[in-house]
TORTITI-773730 format. One record per residue (C-alpha): residue number from 0; x, y, z. Coordinates in steps of 0.02 Angstrom, whole numbers, plus 50000, padded with zeros to 5 digits. Example, Ala and Ser with C-alpha at 12.3 -4.5 7.8 and 13.67 -1.06 7.14 Angstrom:
// residues 2
n | x | y | z
0 | 50615 | 49775 | 50390 $
1 | 50684 | 49947 | 50357 $
END
This chain:
// residues 250
n | x | y | z
0 | 53842 | 48105 | 45668 $
1 | 53751 | 48101 | 45500 $
2 | 53848 | 48092 | 45342 $
3 | 53826 | 48242 | 45226 $
4 | 53709 | 48207 | 45072 $
5 | 53819 | 48327 | 44976 $
6 | 53983 | 48383 | 44986 $
7 | 54083 | 48513 | 44891 $
8 | 54278 | 48511 | 44916 $
9 | 54390 | 48664 | 44876 $
10 | 54277 | 48723 | 44725 $
11 | 54366 | 48860 | 44620 $
12 | 54307 | 48930 | 44457 $
13 | 54396 | 49035 | 44350 $
14 | 54318 | 49149 | 44192 $
15 | 54495 | 49196 | 44107 $
16 | 54586 | 49300 | 44232 $
17 | 54439 | 49324 | 44346 $
18 | 54421 | 49212 | 44496 $
19 | 54234 | 49187 | 44528 $
20 | 54261 | 49067 | 44665 $
21 | 54412 | 49021 | 44794 $
22 | 54419 | 48851 | 44870 $
23 | 54239 | 48856 | 44925 $
24 | 54182 | 48698 | 45027 $
25 | 54012 | 48649 | 45092 $
26 | 53927 | 48496 | 45179 $
27 | 53741 | 48473 | 45160 $
28 | 53650 | 48376 | 45292 $
29 | 53504 | 48266 | 45251 $
30 | 53324 | 48342 | 45264 $
31 | 53384 | 48514 | 45301 $
32 | 53350 | 48692 | 45217 $
33 | 53521 | 48757 | 45194 $
34 | 53519 | 48935 | 45113 $
35 | 53663 | 49032 | 45023 $
36 | 53669 | 49218 | 45046 $
37 | 53787 | 49357 | 44999 $
38 | 53797 | 49527 | 44911 $
39 | 53784 | 49540 | 44726 $
40 | 53940 | 49469 | 44653 $
41 | 53977 | 49361 | 44798 $
42 | 53990 | 49203 | 44685 $
43 | 53812 | 49124 | 44740 $
44 | 53742 | 49086 | 44566 $
45 | 53919 | 49017 | 44509 $
46 | 53922 | 48904 | 44657 $
47 | 53748 | 48849 | 44649 $
48 | 53774 | 48811 | 44456 $
49 | 53923 | 48712 | 44498 $
50 | 53842 | 48612 | 44644 $
51 | 53680 | 48573 | 44543 $
52 | 53780 | 48525 | 44374 $
53 | 53746 | 48670 | 44262 $
54 | 53926 | 48715 | 44262 $
55 | 54092 | 48644 | 44280 $
56 | 54218 | 48691 | 44420 $
57 | 54399 | 48748 | 44366 $
58 | 54457 | 48636 | 44516 $
59 | 54374 | 48544 | 44659 $
60 | 54268 | 48411 | 44673 $
61 | 54066 | 48381 | 44714 $
62 | 54017 | 48216 | 44804 $
63 | 53841 | 48170 | 44815 $
64 | 53791 | 48019 | 44938 $
65 | 53982 | 47966 | 44951 $
66 | 54009 | 47962 | 44756 $
67 | 54092 | 48098 | 44644 $
68 | 53961 | 48180 | 44529 $
69 | 54084 | 48325 | 44467 $
70 | 54082 | 48277 | 44276 $
71 | 53889 | 48245 | 44270 $
72 | 53763 | 48343 | 44172 $
73 | 53612 | 48416 | 44267 $
74 | 53504 | 48265 | 44184 $
75 | 53617 | 48142 | 44237 $
76 | 53619 | 48214 | 44414 $
77 | 53425 | 48208 | 44404 $
78 | 53430 | 48024 | 44400 $
79 | 53543 | 48014 | 44550 $
80 | 53417 | 48107 | 44656 $
81 | 53466 | 48285 | 44632 $
82 | 53354 | 48420 | 44546 $
83 | 53344 | 48610 | 44526 $
84 | 53232 | 48750 | 44482 $
85 | 53288 | 48907 | 44388 $
86 | 53274 | 49101 | 44427 $
87 | 53163 | 49109 | 44279 $
88 | 53011 | 49023 | 44285 $
89 | 53001 | 48877 | 44172 $
90 | 52823 | 48795 | 44141 $
91 | 52719 | 48767 | 43997 $
92 | 52614 | 48916 | 43990 $
93 | 52466 | 48855 | 43884 $
94 | 52441 | 48689 | 43962 $
95 | 52332 | 48680 | 44128 $
96 | 52419 | 48662 | 44295 $
97 | 52368 | 48470 | 44298 $
98 | 52439 | 48445 | 44131 $
99 | 52615 | 48526 | 44190 $
100 | 52627 | 48415 | 44337 $
101 | 52583 | 48263 | 44246 $
102 | 52705 | 48299 | 44115 $
103 | 52849 | 48327 | 44251 $
104 | 52790 | 48145 | 44333 $
105 | 52794 | 48060 | 44161 $
106 | 52960 | 48123 | 44130 $
107 | 53047 | 48044 | 44264 $
108 | 52953 | 47875 | 44240 $
109 | 53066 | 47775 | 44122 $
110 | 52945 | 47656 | 44072 $
111 | 52835 | 47782 | 44013 $
112 | 52860 | 47910 | 43850 $
113 | 52821 | 48083 | 43892 $
114 | 52672 | 48101 | 43793 $
115 | 52521 | 48176 | 43887 $
116 | 52388 | 48132 | 43764 $
117 | 52397 | 47946 | 43779 $
118 | 52276 | 47966 | 43930 $
119 | 52411 | 47930 | 44059 $
120 | 52284 | 48007 | 44181 $
121 | 52204 | 47839 | 44199 $
122 | 52365 | 47767 | 44260 $
123 | 52338 | 47754 | 44438 $
124 | 52517 | 47780 | 44497 $
125 | 52548 | 47935 | 44393 $
126 | 52378 | 47997 | 44441 $
127 | 52413 | 47975 | 44623 $
128 | 52583 | 48062 | 44617 $
129 | 52506 | 48216 | 44514 $
130 | 52371 | 48232 | 44647 $
131 | 52499 | 48219 | 44798 $
132 | 52603 | 48356 | 44714 $
133 | 52449 | 48469 | 44694 $
134 | 52395 | 48444 | 44879 $
135 | 52581 | 48470 | 44935 $
136 | 52592 | 48631 | 44847 $
137 | 52410 | 48684 | 44869 $
138 | 52371 | 48697 | 44697 $
139 | 52219 | 48584 | 44687 $
140 | 52101 | 48724 | 44657 $
141 | 52200 | 48775 | 44508 $
142 | 52228 | 48607 | 44425 $
143 | 52119 | 48645 | 44274 $
144 | 52174 | 48823 | 44267 $
145 | 52289 | 48865 | 44114 $
146 | 52460 | 48894 | 44188 $
147 | 52499 | 49062 | 44100 $
148 | 52343 | 49131 | 44183 $
149 | 52415 | 49105 | 44364 $
150 | 52492 | 49232 | 44466 $
151 | 52677 | 49244 | 44466 $
152 | 52671 | 49179 | 44637 $
153 | 52568 | 49028 | 44585 $
154 | 52677 | 48990 | 44437 $
155 | 52829 | 48989 | 44536 $
156 | 52738 | 48866 | 44656 $
157 | 52691 | 48752 | 44501 $
158 | 52872 | 48756 | 44452 $
159 | 52930 | 48694 | 44625 $
160 | 52793 | 48547 | 44608 $
161 | 52871 | 48507 | 44439 $
162 | 53048 | 48509 | 44508 $
163 | 53007 | 48395 | 44644 $
164 | 52910 | 48274 | 44540 $
165 | 53052 | 48161 | 44534 $
166 | 53053 | 48130 | 44715 $
167 | 53234 | 48202 | 44730 $
168 | 53337 | 48170 | 44890 $
169 | 53400 | 48357 | 44861 $
170 | 53338 | 48497 | 44773 $
171 | 53410 | 48672 | 44724 $
172 | 53289 | 48825 | 44724 $
173 | 53350 | 48974 | 44637 $
174 | 53265 | 49140 | 44715 $
175 | 53115 | 49043 | 44724 $
176 | 53020 | 49206 | 44809 $
177 | 53080 | 49331 | 44684 $
178 | 52939 | 49455 | 44640 $
179 | 52807 | 49376 | 44749 $
180 | 52668 | 49461 | 44847 $
181 | 52664 | 49448 | 45038 $
182 | 52525 | 49313 | 45029 $
183 | 52626 | 49212 | 44899 $
184 | 52789 | 49239 | 45000 $
185 | 52698 | 49168 | 45159 $
186 | 52632 | 49003 | 45072 $
187 | 52800 | 48971 | 44988 $
188 | 52892 | 48992 | 45147 $
189 | 52777 | 48851 | 45217 $
190 | 52786 | 48755 | 45068 $
191 | 52996 | 48756 | 45063 $
192 | 52995 | 48714 | 45247 $
193 | 52885 | 48572 | 45226 $
194 | 52993 | 48499 | 45088 $
195 | 53138 | 48474 | 45206 $
196 | 53035 | 48326 | 45286 $
197 | 53075 | 48220 | 45128 $
198 | 53232 | 48302 | 45062 $
199 | 53372 | 48419 | 45083 $
200 | 53328 | 48595 | 45009 $
201 | 53467 | 48713 | 44952 $
202 | 53414 | 48897 | 44898 $
203 | 53480 | 49064 | 44849 $
204 | 53371 | 49198 | 44927 $
205 | 53369 | 49381 | 44956 $
206 | 53226 | 49392 | 45075 $
207 | 53321 | 49388 | 45242 $
208 | 53175 | 49377 | 45342 $
209 | 53119 | 49219 | 45258 $
210 | 53302 | 49141 | 45255 $
211 | 53325 | 49173 | 45436 $
212 | 53149 | 49097 | 45482 $
213 | 53161 | 48934 | 45390 $
214 | 53348 | 48882 | 45366 $
215 | 53433 | 48766 | 45468 $
216 | 53598 | 48819 | 45399 $
217 | 53673 | 48973 | 45304 $
218 | 53823 | 48998 | 45209 $
219 | 53877 | 49177 | 45178 $
220 | 53985 | 49232 | 45030 $
221 | 54072 | 49379 | 44988 $
222 | 54201 | 49402 | 44842 $
223 | 54193 | 49205 | 44790 $
224 | 54236 | 49144 | 44972 $
225 | 54146 | 49090 | 45127 $
226 | 54142 | 49217 | 45263 $
227 | 54026 | 49122 | 45388 $
228 | 53924 | 48975 | 45408 $
229 | 53805 | 48925 | 45546 $
230 | 53621 | 48928 | 45608 $
231 | 53516 | 49084 | 45589 $
232 | 53564 | 49143 | 45772 $
233 | 53759 | 49110 | 45733 $
234 | 53737 | 49220 | 45566 $
235 | 53646 | 49364 | 45653 $
236 | 53786 | 49370 | 45781 $
237 | 53934 | 49365 | 45668 $
238 | 54006 | 49535 | 45651 $
239 | 54093 | 49499 | 45478 $
240 | 53916 | 49458 | 45408 $
241 | 53837 | 49614 | 45484 $
242 | 53974 | 49718 | 45390 $
243 | 53973 | 49623 | 45220 $
244 | 53795 | 49597 | 45206 $
245 | 53668 | 49611 | 45338 $
246 | 53715 | 49800 | 45397 $
247 | 53821 | 49863 | 45539 $
248 | 53672 | 49856 | 45652 $
249 | 53652 | 49716 | 45782 $
END
């Protein structure tokens, strides 16, 4: 059996007297899509932040590729092969799509300073990576457009392109479909599913149709605890999940 790429063991988090998470454990398999779902206040975002390095747990351990990463900051985890997007779109609005992606590529090449005006587009390795990311995300036709002029869905897609510029082994996507149109949702769903060919994808997402369609495994949370975990079919059949989150209907 393939070893998990990331394990979180008995993660708990307190904010004063409030216990946000209680002994949450998870194991993420390589090259899969793993979704975290649950009602508002379930602790998904807190858990997501601890797994990705934004926040430290009160107790418990996060292990990536067999090595503890619990004390590492998010930028330190990036160099280990972990990357994440955020709920609020984080792009350079006044730069073109191509410039945004190029800056993201430069930022993870240690031998190159992140200075876009030095004509780095002439460097074949960087340009090849930029073109590959534009092709992957379907943004080739918008490469010369100002990022701030893109639709909300296209901006979220651009952020995904920038997030995976480092060729991560594991990527965290925080509500990547939030606020998207139906057409944008369909394209982004296909993109997220395609990412799992090369990396593990962990996402928080409220669109249950998409979650059930693209996920290999789903972890359901309620009140800071795991209440169910399994394939989409297993989650659909789980009575506790229907009562806590999906509704009482079968």
